[in-house]
C-alpha positions, 0 to 999 in steps of 0.5 A: 644316726642309726646303724641299719643292718640288712639281712637275708633269711633262708629256710631249709625245706629239706628239714620239714620231713627230717626225723633228726637222724643222720644228715639233714637234707639240704633244700634251702629257699631264700625267704626275704630278710630284715633291716635291723635298726641299731640305735645308740651307737656313739658317734665315731664308733667303728662300724665294723666293731659295732656290727661285730658286737650286735651280730650274735643277736642277728645271725642264725645258722642251724639245720632249719634256717639261716639269717646272714648279714648282707651289709650295713650303713648309717641312716638318719634317726627317722629312717624307715624301711620300705616295708615300714613306709608301705604299712604307714602309707596303706594302713596308717600305722606300722603294725610290724616294725623292723627289729630294733637293737639297743647298742648300749645294752649289747655293748655292756654284755659284750664288755662283760663277757670279754672281761670274763674271757680275758680273766680266764685267759690270764688264769690259764697263761699265768697259772692262777 
């Protein structure tokens, strides 16, 4: 099974002519989104926690654009988005696949960063 995370992408049209001074004008336009495929999530792993681990690779939020998570679900290993399926049907191949994230690699990074953070907290608490 793969974890599929659906997103919404927005572009701030107010930022196009912004000179970087003061507050950026806000004119957000919805521009579609993606269905991220997260592979390698162990069976039985808490999906909320899995989404939390990979979300830094997905979520974007700045003056120019935003990409936010709308929802997530489990799908079969051979799942394709409508966009991928239409490419295959009309072009015979998938030239623009949905983004794919390897959960195992993200979990290693998360575990390493958490261990460093935890050690820092111990040092602060115990005065090391």
